[in-house]
Each structure stands twice: as structure tokens, then as C-alpha cells.
C-alpha positions as CSV (number, residue, x, y, z in Angstrom):
1,M,54.0,-79.8,33.2
2,N,51.1,-80.0,30.7
3,S,49.6,-83.4,30.5
4,S,46.8,-85.4,29.2
5,R,45.3,-88.7,30.3
6,K,45.3,-92.2,28.8
7,N,43.5,-95.0,30.6
8,G,43.3,-92.8,33.6
9,I,47.1,-92.3,33.8
10,P,48.6,-88.8,33.5
11,I,51.0,-88.6,30.5
12,P,53.3,-85.7,29.9
13,K,52.4,-83.7,26.8
14,R,55.8,-84.4,25.3
15,V,57.5,-87.6,26.2
16,T,60.6,-88.5,24.3
17,E,63.7,-90.7,24.9
18,E,65.9,-88.3,23.0
19,L,66.0,-85.0,25.0
20,A,69.5,-83.9,24.2
21,F,71.1,-82.2,27.2
22,G,67.7,-81.8,28.8
23,T,65.6,-83.7,31.3
24,K,65.3,-87.4,30.7
25,P,62.0,-89.1,31.5
26,S,62.1,-91.6,34.3
27,S,61.7,-95.3,33.5
28,A,58.1,-95.3,34.6
29,V,57.3,-92.4,32.3
30,D,59.1,-94.1,29.4
31,F,56.8,-97.1,29.8
32,V,53.8,-95.0,30.1
33,S,54.9,-93.5,26.9
34,S,54.7,-96.9,25.3
35,P,51.0,-97.4,25.9
36,H,50.3,-100.0,23.3
37,G,52.6,-102.8,24.3
38,G,51.8,-105.4,21.7
39,H,49.3,-103.3,19.8
40,L,50.5,-103.1,16.2
41,H,48.5,-100.2,14.9
42,P,49.2,-97.1,17.1
43,T,47.2,-94.0,16.0
44,A,48.9,-90.7,15.1
45,H,47.6,-89.4,18.5
46,D,49.4,-92.1,20.3
47,V,52.7,-91.9,18.5
48,Q,53.6,-88.6,20.2
49,Y,53.7,-90.5,23.6
50,M,56.0,-93.2,22.5
51,S,59.7,-93.4,23.2
52,E,62.0,-93.6,20.2
53,S,63.0,-97.1,21.0
54,F,59.4,-98.2,21.2
55,K,58.7,-96.5,17.8
56,D,61.6,-98.5,16.4
57,I,60.2,-101.8,17.7
58,C,56.8,-100.9,16.2
59,A,58.5,-100.1,12.9
60,L,60.0,-103.6,12.8
61,V,56.8,-105.5,13.6
62,S,54.8,-106.7,10.7
63,D,51.5,-104.9,10.4
64,T,49.7,-108.2,9.8
65,N,51.1,-109.9,12.9
66,E,48.5,-110.2,15.6
67,M,50.2,-113.2,17.3
68,P,50.8,-113.2,21.1
69,I,54.4,-112.3,22.0
70,S,56.5,-114.8,23.7
71,A,60.2,-115.4,24.7
72,T,59.7,-119.2,24.6
73,P,61.2,-120.6,21.4
74,S,58.9,-123.6,21.3
75,R,55.9,-121.3,21.0
76,A,57.4,-119.7,17.8
77,K,55.4,-116.6,18.5
78,S,57.8,-113.8,17.5
79,L,57.2,-110.1,17.3
80,L,58.9,-109.9,13.9
81,R,57.3,-111.9,11.1
82,V,56.9,-111.3,7.4
83,G,53.2,-112.0,7.5
84,K,50.4,-114.0,9.0
85,E,51.0,-117.0,6.9
86,S,54.8,-116.9,7.2
87,H,56.9,-118.9,9.6
88,E,60.1,-117.1,8.7
89,P,61.2,-114.2,11.0
90,M,61.2,-110.8,9.4
91,L,64.4,-110.0,11.2
92,K,67.3,-112.3,10.8
93,A,70.4,-111.6,12.8
94,Q,73.3,-111.4,10.4
95,Q,76.6,-109.6,10.2
96,Y,79.1,-110.3,7.5
97,G,81.3,-107.3,8.0
98,E,81.5,-104.1,10.0
99,N,81.5,-101.8,7.0
100,L,78.1,-103.1,5.8
101,L,75.1,-100.8,6.6
102,A,73.9,-101.3,10.2
103,E,70.1,-101.7,10.3
104,V,69.2,-102.8,13.9
105,V,71.2,-102.1,17.0
106,I,70.4,-103.1,20.6
107,T,71.6,-100.9,23.4
108,C,70.9,-100.5,27.1
109,E,70.3,-97.1,28.7
110,P,72.5,-96.3,31.7
111,E,69.7,-95.7,34.2
112,G,67.9,-97.1,37.2
113,A,68.9,-98.6,40.5
114,S,71.3,-101.1,39.0
115,L,73.7,-98.4,37.7
116,Q,73.2,-96.4,40.9
117,M,74.3,-99.4,42.9
118,G,77.3,-100.1,40.6
119,G,78.3,-96.5,41.0
120,L,78.6,-96.8,44.8
121,H,81.9,-98.7,44.3
122,P,83.1,-98.2,40.7
123,R,86.2,-100.4,41.0
124,A,84.3,-103.4,42.3
125,S,81.7,-102.9,39.6
126,L,84.3,-103.1,36.8
127,F,84.2,-99.4,36.2
128,E,87.3,-97.4,35.3
129,K,86.2,-94.2,37.2
130,P,83.3,-92.8,39.2
131,V,80.1,-92.3,37.2
132,N,77.7,-89.4,37.0
133,M,74.4,-91.0,36.1
134,T,72.7,-87.9,34.8
135,Q,75.6,-87.1,32.4
136,A,75.7,-90.8,31.4
137,Q,72.0,-90.8,30.5
138,M,72.4,-87.7,28.4
139,A,75.5,-89.0,26.6
140,H,73.8,-92.3,25.8
141,A,70.7,-90.5,24.5
142,E,72.9,-88.5,22.1
143,F,74.5,-91.8,21.0
144,R,71.1,-93.3,20.2
145,K,69.9,-90.1,18.5
146,L,73.0,-90.1,16.3
147,M,72.5,-93.7,15.2
148,R,68.8,-93.0,14.4
149,E,69.9,-90.0,12.3
150,N,71.9,-92.5,10.3
151,N,68.8,-94.6,9.6
152,V,69.5,-97.3,12.2
153,R,66.7,-98.9,14.3
154,V,67.9,-98.6,17.9
155,L,66.1,-100.9,20.4
156,T,66.8,-100.7,24.1
157,V,66.7,-103.6,26.5
158,R,64.1,-102.0,28.7
159,E,61.7,-101.4,25.8
160,I,62.2,-104.9,24.5
161,L,61.4,-106.4,27.9
162,A,58.3,-104.1,28.3
163,Y,57.0,-104.6,24.7
164,G,53.6,-106.4,24.5
165,T,53.2,-106.9,28.2
166,D,50.0,-104.8,28.5
167,K,48.2,-106.5,25.6
168,H,49.5,-110.1,25.7
169,V,49.2,-112.3,28.8
170,G,52.0,-114.5,27.5
171,A,54.5,-111.7,27.3
172,R,53.6,-110.5,30.8
173,V,53.8,-114.0,32.4
174,E,57.1,-114.7,30.8
175,L,58.6,-111.4,32.1
176,E,57.3,-112.4,35.6
177,N,58.8,-115.9,35.2
178,F,62.2,-114.5,34.3
179,A,62.0,-112.1,37.3
180,A,61.2,-115.1,39.4
181,T,64.5,-116.8,38.4
182,V,66.3,-113.6,39.6
183,L,64.5,-112.7,42.8
184,T,65.6,-115.0,45.6
185,Y,63.9,-115.5,49.0
186,E,66.5,-116.9,51.4
187,P,65.7,-118.0,55.0
188,H,68.5,-117.0,57.4
189,S,67.2,-119.2,60.2
190,P,66.4,-122.9,60.3
191,M,63.0,-123.6,58.7
192,E,61.6,-125.0,62.0
193,E,61.9,-121.5,63.5
194,F,59.4,-120.2,61.0
195,T,55.7,-120.9,61.8
196,E,53.8,-123.0,59.3
197,A,51.9,-119.9,58.2
198,D,55.1,-117.9,57.7
199,Q,56.8,-120.6,55.6
200,Y,54.3,-119.7,52.9
201,Y,56.0,-116.3,52.6
202,L,59.3,-118.0,51.7
203,S,57.7,-120.0,49.0
204,E,57.7,-119.8,45.2
205,E,53.9,-119.4,45.3
206,Y,54.2,-116.2,47.4
207,K,57.0,-114.9,45.1
208,A,54.8,-115.4,42.1
209,E,52.0,-113.6,43.8
210,V,54.3,-110.6,44.6
211,L,55.6,-110.5,41.0
212,S,52.1,-110.7,39.5
213,S,51.2,-107.5,41.3
214,M,54.2,-105.5,40.2
215,S,54.1,-103.0,37.4
216,V,56.3,-103.6,34.3
217,P,58.9,-101.1,35.4
218,Q,59.0,-102.8,38.8
219,L,59.6,-106.2,37.2
220,I,62.4,-104.8,35.0
221,D,64.1,-103.0,37.9
222,T,63.8,-106.2,39.9
223,I,65.6,-108.1,37.2
224,L,68.3,-105.5,36.8
225,I,69.1,-105.2,40.6
226,N,69.2,-109.0,40.9
227,P,68.0,-109.1,44.6
228,T,68.1,-111.6,47.4
229,V,65.8,-111.1,50.3
230,H,67.2,-112.6,53.6
231,L,64.4,-113.6,55.9
232,V,64.3,-114.3,59.7
233,P,61.4,-114.7,62.1
234,S,60.5,-111.5,63.9
235,Y,58.1,-113.0,66.4
236,R,55.9,-109.9,66.2
237,D,54.0,-107.7,63.8
238,T,53.9,-109.5,60.4
239,G,56.1,-112.3,61.7
240,L,59.1,-111.8,59.4
241,S,62.0,-109.4,59.2
242,A,64.2,-108.9,56.1
243,T,67.6,-107.7,55.0
244,Y,68.6,-107.3,51.3
245,S,71.6,-108.0,49.1
246,F,72.0,-107.2,45.4
247,K,74.1,-108.2,42.4
248,P,73.1,-105.4,40.1
249,L,73.6,-105.7,36.3
250,A,75.6,-102.5,36.4
251,N,77.5,-103.4,33.2
252,L,74.6,-104.1,31.0
253,V,75.1,-100.7,29.2
254,Y,77.8,-102.6,27.3
255,T,75.6,-104.8,25.2
256,R,78.5,-105.9,22.9
257,D,79.9,-108.4,25.3
258,Q,77.1,-111.0,26.1
259,Q,77.1,-112.4,22.6
260,I,78.4,-112.1,19.1
261,T,76.4,-111.7,15.8
262,T,78.1,-113.6,13.0
263,A,77.2,-114.2,9.3
264,K,75.1,-117.1,10.5
265,G,73.4,-115.5,13.6
266,I,73.7,-115.0,17.3
267,I,75.9,-117.0,19.6
268,M,75.7,-116.4,23.4
269,G,79.0,-115.8,25.0
270,R,80.4,-116.8,28.4
271,L,81.8,-113.9,30.4
272,R,84.9,-113.9,32.7
273,S,83.5,-111.7,35.4
274,T,81.0,-113.3,37.8
275,Q,79.3,-109.8,38.2
276,R,78.0,-110.2,34.7
277,N,76.7,-113.8,34.6
278,L,73.0,-112.9,34.5
279,E,73.5,-110.5,31.5
280,V,73.8,-113.4,29.1
281,S,70.5,-115.0,30.1
282,L,68.8,-111.6,30.0
283,M,70.0,-110.8,26.5
284,K,69.0,-114.2,25.3
285,F,65.5,-113.6,26.6
286,C,65.4,-110.3,24.6
287,F,66.6,-112.0,21.4
288,Q,64.0,-114.7,21.7
289,K,61.3,-112.2,22.4
290,L,62.3,-110.4,19.2
291,G,62.2,-113.7,17.3
292,L,66.0,-113.7,16.7
293,E,67.4,-117.2,16.5
294,V,70.1,-118.0,19.0
295,L,72.3,-120.7,17.3
296,G,74.0,-121.8,20.5
297,A,76.2,-120.8,23.5
298,I,79.8,-121.1,24.6
299,E,80.2,-123.6,27.4
300,Q,82.9,-124.4,29.9
301,P,85.9,-124.2,29.4
302,G,85.3,-121.6,26.8
303,F,85.1,-117.9,27.4
304,L,83.9,-115.5,24.8
305,E,83.1,-111.7,25.1
306,G,81.7,-109.8,22.1
307,G,84.3,-107.1,22.2
308,D,86.8,-109.7,21.0
309,F,84.8,-110.3,17.8
310,I,85.2,-108.1,14.7
311,P,83.9,-109.3,11.3
312,H,85.7,-107.9,8.3
313,S,83.8,-109.4,5.4
314,K,82.4,-112.7,4.0
315,D,86.0,-113.7,3.6
316,L,87.4,-112.9,7.1
317,A,86.6,-112.4,10.7
318,F,88.9,-111.5,13.6
319,I,88.6,-113.0,17.1
320,G,90.8,-111.8,19.9
321,I,91.9,-114.1,22.7
322,G,93.8,-113.2,25.9
323,L,92.4,-111.6,29.0
324,R,88.7,-112.2,28.4
325,S,88.1,-114.7,25.5
326,N,90.0,-118.0,24.9
327,I,91.0,-120.5,22.3
328,E,88.5,-123.0,23.5
329,A,85.6,-120.6,22.6
330,C,87.1,-120.2,19.1
331,F,87.3,-123.9,18.6
332,C,83.6,-124.2,19.7
333,L,82.6,-121.6,17.2
334,M,84.5,-123.2,14.4
335,E,83.6,-126.8,15.2
336,N,79.9,-126.0,15.4
337,D,80.1,-124.0,12.1
338,W,78.5,-120.9,13.7
339,L,80.7,-118.3,12.0
340,G,80.1,-118.4,8.2
341,Y,83.4,-116.8,7.1
342,K,86.0,-118.3,4.8
343,R,88.8,-117.4,7.1
344,V,89.1,-116.8,10.8
345,A,92.0,-114.8,12.2
346,I,92.6,-115.6,15.9
347,V,94.5,-112.6,17.3
348,K,96.5,-113.7,20.3
349,D,97.3,-111.3,23.2
350,E,100.0,-113.3,25.0
351,F,102.5,-110.5,25.9
352,D,100.4,-107.5,26.9
353,V,97.3,-108.9,28.7
354,S,96.2,-105.5,30.2
355,Q,92.8,-104.5,31.6
356,D,93.2,-101.3,29.5
357,R,93.3,-103.5,26.4
358,M,90.9,-106.2,27.6
359,H,89.2,-106.8,24.2
360,L,90.3,-106.6,20.6
361,D,88.0,-103.6,20.0
362,C,90.1,-101.7,22.5
363,V,93.1,-101.8,20.1
364,F,91.6,-102.3,16.7
365,G,88.6,-101.0,14.7
366,L,87.6,-101.4,11.1
367,L,86.9,-98.2,9.2
368,S,86.4,-100.0,5.9
369,E,87.5,-103.3,4.4
370,T,90.8,-101.6,3.4
371,C,91.4,-99.3,6.4
372,C,91.6,-99.6,10.2
373,V,92.6,-97.8,13.4
374,C,95.1,-99.8,15.4
375,Y,97.1,-99.3,18.6
376,E,100.6,-98.5,17.4
377,D,102.5,-99.9,20.4
378,M,101.3,-103.5,19.6
379,L,102.6,-103.4,16.0
380,G,105.9,-104.9,14.9
381,E,107.8,-108.1,15.5
382,N,109.9,-106.5,18.3
383,S,107.0,-104.9,20.2
384,P,106.7,-106.2,23.8
385,K,102.9,-105.8,23.4
386,K,102.6,-107.5,20.0
387,R,99.7,-109.7,18.9
388,L,100.2,-112.9,16.8
389,V,97.7,-114.3,14.4
390,D,96.7,-117.9,13.8
391,E,94.6,-118.1,10.6
392,Y,92.1,-120.9,10.1
393,I,90.5,-121.5,6.7
394,Y,87.1,-123.1,6.1
395,V,87.4,-126.6,4.6
396,G,83.8,-127.9,5.3
397,G,82.9,-131.4,6.5
398,A,83.4,-132.6,10.0
399,K,86.6,-130.6,10.5
400,T,85.0,-127.3,9.3
401,Y,88.2,-125.2,9.8
402,S,91.8,-126.0,9.4
403,L,94.9,-124.1,10.6
404,N,96.5,-122.3,7.6
405,R,99.0,-119.8,9.0
406,Q,100.4,-119.5,12.5
407,N,102.1,-116.8,14.6
408,V,101.9,-114.0,12.0
409,E,102.6,-110.6,13.5
410,F,99.3,-108.6,13.5
411,G,100.5,-105.6,11.5
412,C,102.0,-107.9,8.8
413,Y,98.7,-109.9,8.7
414,L,96.7,-106.7,8.2
415,K,99.0,-105.6,5.4
416,D,98.9,-109.0,3.8
417,N,95.1,-108.6,3.6
418,G,95.2,-105.2,2.1
419,I,94.2,-103.4,5.3
420,N,95.9,-100.0,5.7
421,I,96.6,-98.9,9.2
422,I,96.0,-95.5,10.9
423,N,98.2,-95.7,14.0
424,I,96.7,-94.7,17.4
425,P,99.3,-93.6,20.0
426,H,99.3,-95.1,23.5
427,D,97.7,-92.2,25.3
428,K,94.9,-91.9,22.7
429,Q,94.3,-95.7,23.0
430,L,93.7,-95.2,26.7
431,E,91.1,-92.6,25.7
432,Y,89.2,-95.1,23.6
433,A,90.3,-93.8,20.2
434,C,90.3,-97.3,18.7
435,N,86.8,-98.1,20.0
436,I,84.8,-96.8,17.0
437,L,81.4,-97.9,15.7
438,N,81.2,-98.3,12.0
439,L,77.5,-97.9,10.9
440,G,78.5,-99.1,7.4
441,D,79.8,-97.5,4.2
442,Q,82.6,-95.8,6.3
443,R,80.1,-93.9,8.5
444,I,82.0,-93.8,11.8
445,I,81.1,-92.8,15.3
446,S,84.2,-91.8,17.3
447,V,84.6,-90.6,20.9
448,H,88.0,-89.0,20.3
449,P,88.0,-85.6,18.6
450,E,91.7,-85.5,17.9
451,M,91.9,-89.0,16.4
452,A,88.7,-88.3,14.5
453,R,90.6,-85.6,12.7
454,K,93.5,-87.9,12.1
455,I,91.1,-90.4,10.5
456,V,89.5,-88.0,8.1
457,R,92.9,-86.6,7.0
458,S,94.2,-90.1,6.2
459,E,94.7,-90.9,2.5
460,Y,93.3,-94.4,3.3
461,F,89.9,-93.1,4.5
462,S,87.2,-91.6,2.3
463,G,84.1,-91.7,4.6
464,D,82.5,-89.6,7.3
465,V,83.3,-89.4,11.0
466,Q,80.9,-88.0,13.6
467,C,82.3,-87.4,17.1
468,I,80.4,-87.4,20.4
469,D,81.3,-86.8,24.0
470,F,81.0,-90.3,25.5
471,S,83.2,-89.7,28.6
472,P,80.4,-90.3,31.1
473,I,80.1,-93.8,29.6
474,T,83.8,-94.5,29.1
475,S,84.1,-94.0,32.8
476,M,82.6,-97.5,33.0
477,Y,85.4,-99.0,30.8
478,G,84.1,-98.9,27.3
479,A,83.0,-96.7,24.4
480,V,80.6,-96.8,21.4
481,H,81.6,-100.2,20.0
482,C,81.2,-101.7,23.5
483,A,77.8,-100.0,24.1
484,S,76.1,-101.4,21.0
485,Q,75.2,-104.8,19.6
486,V,74.6,-104.7,15.9
487,V,72.2,-107.6,15.3
488,K,71.6,-106.9,11.6
489,R,73.6,-105.4,8.8
490,R,72.5,-105.2,5.2
491,V,73.9,-108.0,3.0
492,N,75.9,-106.4,0.2
């Protein structure tokens, strides 16, 4: 491979995140390809070595911002600011409706040891089927490429975590600090069995020393594999012996679920599956590093997963409850006035409650404000899988929202609101035909070729559908809506 050198490090002549159906750079090369970190004025020579995600981050950063980068809200040192004299973030998380133009999307590449570990036992990792990592990486790269071709800024979790760490000490230290909360040293013998000298190697001080010596890719991989080091005295050699256990973030590729983005901003969710607990903290760290305000978080007894939230317009948002999200989370959102919609339709899954339809976006997707795809078996008063809607209307004051309608059949509710339905059969729903991503103005990404044709033939739809092979990702139990978090849509 032809290469040049930067700061003494070999760099491939052509490094890109978007090699469709070709070789994908390793994580280490990806970070080498982002040489500036926090430097805000990359030269034309340097741009060729940047990953596409890194270029999108640079494009969002104000060219007058020379402030250190930090994930600590109290420092108020965001990447994204209007200008040196401004205290307002340049990027405000906001989403009124899914048919408004998407501007910034956060994804997570399916790569690294965390996904490899998850793939060792797919079922226990919440996957639907076994996963081919190479194919998953190529499919996800095509997905990011397609969004960028539609003028969307696509940021990846790895690039957000790495950004600024080579130029700003604060960014580097805070990444180390986050890694320190994840890496655990656990003695598996009574402490008195360790010599006084060896007890230092179980300490937080030693852990900090270890992390401070790691490269940025090492730190990120440490976070994503979520390791525990079990230590016992060896009474020889270095004095200690270790075994290892891991709780990898194998589902982080689905960046939809850890939070929702409403008309007012970002609210962190609370996930049902214990395997995914750390994902919420990690995504919050990323948002704060980007300067995106987090309004609050769902707390016990509430559960909220982002696949259950689908905003329609300033007038209406849908929230599904059932297998994953619950009514307590909905009340939390409404009582704290975190939504910003005139009406909230709570779609209750009380009769189906199937893993194959775990979230609302598994059975329903907005193609426009007047058209949707919907799982046909759940429609109708007599359906054994029917959904019922409770509608709350904004009244302001201490009460914020008040119950307006109750137990309305979902299909009737859609028609009452002028939303025409394109029916998706049972077998096609299982193939993620409902799980579409609307990039705005009826520009749809679908993973189902047959149903994509049905959409464009419908009299109710006048937009454009682009279809991609996402099967290596759907093996992990989700499609394009699940694998994207739209943090900013244009306000109409």
C-alpha cells in the first residue's frame, strides 16, 4: 500500500470511511485518518486523510471556535458554537416531525471487539441471527454514504469520542475518566492475601496510570468492551494473575434507542435490557461533547426506548408503550414538559407484545405527514394484535397535558388525523419493511425492495425511495430507523 507519513506515523495514501464493498480501514487507521483532533483549520493536504465522519464533525464546528473541548456541562466548552463571543450552541437538538429535512444524524459503526464478542452468542446479545462483521461493516458504510449523498451530516460515536483528544488535554482526560468508570479491577481473593506493594495494582491510581498510557482507539475499545479484570495473587513473577470478563456494548449500532430527540431537545431513555445499560451514559457523554443540551432522563419506574418515539409534526407525536417503553415514562415526559407537541398519542401494545414488534417503529413509519406504512395485522377493532391510542392534549400550566381521547383503535386514529395507510403484510413486517428512515420531504430509505415498490406505486406517496441491502445489520434485530439518531431536523 502506498503511504506517506504524518508526525512519524505511516498513513495510507487513501483512507476513507466509505469504501463501498471494499476493504474497510481498521479503527486504528480511522483515527490516524483524523489527525487534527480539535484543530479547526485542516489544510487541503490533510483533508484527504480524514474519515467522512470526521469531516462532518469539522464542518459543524465554528471556524472561530478555539475553545478546549469538554464533555463536562459545567465547563460550557462545546465543539459547536456560533462564534467566539456567543454562548449559544451552533447545533440545537430539535425534531418536530420525521418528514422535515434531517440535518445531523448520529450512528455507530458495527466494528471492533464489542461486536465480535456479541456475535459469539447472538441470542444472548439480543441479536436475531448470527452476524457477519465484515458484511455488517460494508452495509453500514453504504447506509452512511447514502445519507451523506442526501446532504445529511453523519457523525459516528467513535469519531465523536476521538475528536479533539490529540489537541485538547481536557478532551483526552475526560475520555480517560469515562473509561475509568467502565474498566473495573476486582480482587478475587481477600485483600490481606495481596502484598502491600501489590495492592497498589488494584487501585484507582494504577488504573489511571494504565489509561493515561493508552492510545485513543484503545480507550474507546476499552469502553465498548466494558471489561472487568479479576485479580488474584500469583506469588511469583509479577505477583498477580488475572482473568477477564466483559459486558460488551454489542447493540450500540442501534443509536435510536438510548434517547429521544423531541421538539425541545434530547431526553435520555431507560432501557429494559441490562446488557444495554452503559449505552445511555456513553451517548450522553457524546451529546455533551457535541454541546447538545440534554434536558433530562427517564428514571425508575419509567422505561423509554427511542424506537417507540415517532414525531409527526408540531401538532402531534406518537409514543409506543408495551414490551419496552411504559406509561410512567410518558407521564415523565409530559409532566416535565420535555416534548413540545400540541398532542401526544400514546399507542398501547396490550394484546400482541412480541419481540418481533418490540418498538413502535417495527410496525409503523411516517412517509409524510399524510402517509405512513403500517403493519396490517394490527389494524381494526377485531384484530387480536390491535393497538389502542390514548391522546393527551397540551393545556399548559402545572398539568401540562390532559387526557383528551382514550382507547381509540390505531387505524381509526390515523385516519382521523388525515394519515393514509400503506399496509405492510405480516411476512414483510418481519423483514423490517416498516422500519424506514425518512430524511425529510418524503425522501425515504427502505431495506425492503418489494415494499419499496409498493410505496412508490401508492397514490398517497409522491416522494422518493432508495433501497439498500441492510440484512447484515437486521440480523441484530433492527433496520435503518433503529440504526440512526436524528438529532437535528430543519424547522419548517
